[in-house]
C-alpha positions as CSV (number, residue, x, y, z in Angstrom):
1,M,97.0,80.5,122.9
2,T,100.2,80.9,125.0
3,A,101.4,84.4,125.5
4,V,104.7,85.5,123.9
5,A,107.6,86.6,126.3
6,F,110.2,89.0,125.0
7,S,113.8,89.3,126.1
8,R,117.4,89.7,125.0
9,M,119.0,86.8,123.4
10,G,121.2,84.9,125.8
11,P,123.9,82.4,124.8
12,G,121.5,79.5,125.1
13,D,119.1,81.1,122.6
14,R,121.8,81.6,119.9
15,G,120.9,78.5,117.8
16,A,117.2,79.2,117.7
17,A,117.7,82.9,116.8
18,F,120.2,81.8,114.1
19,G,117.7,79.5,112.6
20,L,114.9,82.1,112.4
21,F,117.3,84.8,111.0
22,R,118.7,82.4,108.5
23,A,115.3,81.4,107.2
24,F,114.3,85.2,106.9
25,L,117.6,86.4,105.3
26,E,117.5,83.5,102.8
27,S,113.8,83.9,101.7
28,D,112.8,87.5,102.2
29,P,112.6,88.9,98.6
30,H,113.1,92.5,99.8
31,Y,116.3,91.6,101.6
32,R,117.5,89.4,98.8
33,D,117.1,92.3,96.4
34,A,119.7,94.3,98.4
35,A,121.8,91.5,99.7
36,A,124.8,92.2,97.5
37,A,124.9,95.9,98.5
38,Y,124.8,94.7,102.1
39,G,127.7,92.5,101.5
40,D,125.7,89.4,102.5
41,G,128.2,86.8,103.7
42,G,125.6,84.0,104.1
43,P,125.2,81.7,107.1
44,E,128.9,82.1,108.1
45,A,128.5,85.9,108.5
46,L,125.2,85.3,110.4
47,A,127.0,83.0,112.8
48,R,129.7,85.6,113.4
49,A,127.0,88.2,114.1
50,M,125.3,86.0,116.6
51,D,128.5,85.4,118.4
52,L,129.2,89.2,118.4
53,F,125.8,89.9,119.9
54,V,126.6,87.4,122.7
55,A,130.2,88.8,123.2
56,R,129.4,92.5,122.8
57,P,126.0,93.4,124.3
58,D,127.2,97.0,124.6
59,L,127.0,97.4,120.8
60,G,123.6,95.8,120.4
61,F,121.4,92.7,121.0
62,V,118.9,90.4,119.5
63,W,115.4,90.9,120.9
64,M,113.4,87.8,120.7
65,G,109.9,86.6,121.4
66,K,109.3,83.0,122.7
67,R,106.1,81.1,123.0
68,G,107.1,78.5,125.5
69,D,110.5,77.2,124.2
70,E,109.9,78.2,120.6
71,V,111.3,81.4,119.2
72,V,108.5,83.0,117.2
73,A,110.0,86.4,116.5
74,C,113.2,88.3,116.6
75,C,114.9,91.5,115.5
76,V,118.2,93.3,116.0
77,A,118.8,96.5,117.8
78,C,122.3,98.1,117.4
79,L,123.3,101.1,119.5
80,A,124.9,104.4,118.2
81,I,125.4,107.9,119.5
82,S,123.3,110.6,117.7
83,T,124.7,114.1,117.3
84,S,121.1,115.4,116.8
85,R,119.7,113.8,120.0
86,G,122.9,114.0,122.1
87,A,122.0,110.6,123.3
88,L,122.0,106.9,122.4
89,V,119.8,105.8,119.5
90,A,119.2,102.3,118.1
91,K,119.2,100.9,114.6
92,L,116.4,98.3,114.1
93,D,117.0,95.6,111.6
94,D,115.9,92.1,110.5
95,V,112.5,92.3,112.1
96,N,110.7,89.0,111.5
97,V,107.9,86.7,112.8
98,R,108.1,83.0,112.2
99,P,106.3,82.2,108.9
100,G,102.7,81.1,109.5
101,L,102.4,83.3,112.6
102,E,102.1,86.6,110.9
103,G,99.0,88.8,111.5
104,Q,98.6,87.6,115.1
105,G,100.1,90.8,116.7
106,I,103.4,89.1,117.6
107,G,105.4,91.8,115.6
108,S,103.5,94.7,117.3
109,A,104.0,93.1,120.7
110,M,107.7,92.6,120.0
111,L,108.1,96.3,118.9
112,A,106.2,97.6,121.9
113,S,108.3,95.5,124.3
114,L,111.6,96.5,122.5
115,K,110.6,100.2,122.8
116,A,110.2,99.7,126.6
117,E,113.6,97.9,126.8
118,L,115.4,100.6,124.8
119,R,113.8,103.4,126.9
120,R,115.2,101.6,130.1
121,A,118.6,101.7,128.4
122,G,118.4,105.4,127.8
123,V,117.8,105.1,124.0
124,T,115.9,108.1,122.7
125,R,115.2,107.2,119.1
126,I,114.9,104.1,116.9
127,D,115.9,104.2,113.2
128,T,114.9,101.6,110.7
129,A,114.6,101.2,106.9
130,T,112.2,99.4,104.6
131,H,112.6,98.3,101.1
132,F,111.0,100.7,98.5
133,D,108.9,97.8,97.2
134,N,107.5,96.8,100.7
135,P,104.6,99.1,101.5
136,G,103.3,96.6,104.2
137,A,106.5,97.1,106.3
138,R,106.2,100.8,105.9
139,R,102.6,100.8,107.0
140,F,103.6,98.6,110.0
141,Y,106.2,101.0,111.2
142,E,104.0,104.1,110.7
143,R,101.3,102.5,112.8
144,H,104.0,102.3,115.5
145,G,105.0,105.9,115.4
146,F,107.8,105.8,112.9
147,A,108.0,108.7,110.4
148,S,109.8,109.1,107.1
149,L,113.2,110.8,107.2
150,R,112.8,111.7,103.6
151,E,116.2,110.3,102.7
152,E,117.6,107.1,101.3
153,R,119.7,104.6,103.2
154,L,123.1,103.9,101.5
155,S,125.7,101.3,102.1
156,C,129.5,101.2,101.5
157,L,131.4,97.9,101.9
158,L,134.8,98.2,103.4
């Protein structure tokens, strides 16, 4: 089986990343449960987000895994400044592996390579969230060193 190579999304990868994110956001029951609170704007909002990641890499990026020319996994890392760390931190979101390829270690490899990329960029912490009814995602993150913050993530639409 061909190895998966990980890198930041470039302009030429935008369409493939869009397709994988769209399939994930439209079908993931945990995301769909909270989509209204997120202010989900559908494919048009996703397209604007992809354009922003290309135009504003200083704010964040799409991290993607490719096997040959096929995008098999992707996630989002957005940057922020933490007052508790006194440094850059990243918010990890929309982690997904192409349906049918789960359980092959692609998600774990993607997260390991993302951690290395973020360390190179001076990021000192990664924050993420999981749906209350998704214990599998929680176990995945805990296996990779994530710990509960013992708080709930909230959203306010502007």
